[in-house]
C-alpha angles and dihedrals in degrees: 000000000000092000094305133084117240109256094240091052092044090054094049089054092049090050088051093050092049087064097042112121117233100206110018116104152140132241116200114197117203092331104172109191113081088204089059090049091047092050091051090051092053091053091047092053090046092056096042100259109154102188139034131191122219119194122197107177086162105069090203091063091049092051088055095048114107118153112195131189093257093056093051099033090225095306089121088071093062100033119064113224121206121191126206135185095211131042091219090057090052094048093048089050091054093047088051089051090056105260109151102195137028119194126191128208104238133142100222137124111291096023113149125228113256087239091060093060123098100227093174088078128085092283142159125197118212122210122186140211118311092245108021101034123203114356121239090244091057093044090057091053100051130084095237149320132265137190131204106237112247134177100191131104091250109061097201140084130198109267096246091049092047089050094049092051090050096046093049090052084054090048090051093050093045094046088055088055091053095245092138096044129025098354106051118183093226121076118231089253091052090048093053092048089050091049090052089049094049090043089055087054091053088054091051088058097044106027105021093243125153116261119234121237118276112264120256114240118217117252 
């Protein structure tokens, strides 16, 4: 690209950034299967989520975690992934970033329906391990629990499917608020900084340059 993005490519990136959501994200706690994680990242990119948080309190799970390009279909390039060794550190980080609510997927007494949640707020959704679900420690740190309404015999969904259903409900609510159209959640200055960040990633690919750090979004 001779140090510059082609104009058509640059405009596509600007259009993508205009629809990025400032405070809508996913936390994955000890999720093992890289294909599940890759599917989650693809959905996150599809609905405009710009950052995802992975927690591996079990070092053995972290050691096994390798997310390749094939698993994420290139979404990793457009979604920043942050890893943590402790769920409390991850939750504290999100609170500091300005997230107002964190909801965990758990089938317990008092759990709300997904469709009762206000996903147009500054919100994060927590999904637990494929077999053990959300840990007790994580459950004690979140603001509440939610379930995806189902009428089948087996009351469970694959984690990547559950995440996709939940995120598209968030997309629906945020679309109604205009967050993907005339009321973007990123300011013009934040969009420009993100464009510079994504552009630097393009130059990493084409020119071997060093990418700049992802921009901080105001709480």
